C-alpha positions as CSV (number, residue, x, y, z in Angstrom):
1,M,-227.9,41.0,71.8
2,K,-230.7,38.6,70.9
3,A,-233.0,41.5,70.1
4,L,-230.5,43.1,67.9
5,L,-230.1,39.7,65.6
6,T,-233.9,39.3,65.3
7,S,-234.3,42.9,64.0
8,S,-235.3,43.5,60.6
9,F,-233.2,46.7,60.9
10,F,-230.1,44.7,61.5
11,W,-230.7,42.4,58.9
12,R,-231.3,45.1,56.3
13,F,-228.1,46.7,57.2
14,V,-226.2,43.3,56.7
15,G,-227.9,42.6,53.5
16,G,-227.3,46.1,52.2
17,F,-223.6,46.1,53.2
18,A,-223.3,42.5,51.7
19,L,-225.0,43.7,48.3
20,G,-222.8,46.9,48.3
21,G,-219.8,44.6,48.8
22,V,-220.8,42.5,46.0
23,G,-221.3,45.5,43.7
24,V,-218.0,47.0,44.4
25,M,-215.8,43.5,43.3
26,T,-218.2,43.3,40.4
27,L,-218.1,46.7,38.8
28,H,-214.2,47.3,39.8
29,P,-212.2,45.7,37.4
30,A,-209.5,43.3,39.1
31,G,-207.0,45.1,36.7
32,A,-207.8,48.6,37.1
33,Q,-205.2,51.1,37.2
34,T,-206.0,54.6,38.8
35,A,-202.9,56.2,37.5
36,P,-201.0,56.0,34.4
37,Q,-197.8,54.1,34.2
38,A,-195.5,56.6,32.9
39,P,-196.8,60.0,33.6
40,A,-195.2,62.8,31.1
41,A,-192.8,64.1,33.8
42,V,-191.4,60.9,34.6
43,A,-191.0,59.9,30.9
44,H,-189.1,63.0,30.1
45,L,-186.7,62.4,33.0
46,A,-185.8,59.0,31.3
47,D,-184.8,60.3,28.3
């Protein structure tokens, strides 16, 4: 276990994982929507 914690590979992996997480949080806005609120088919049924 001590050998793993002192290896440069482990720390590069952890650093890359953290950097990727920060990038995802930074580039993906909090209020982003992946689908429209009222698709045309649902809006048509509401009439």
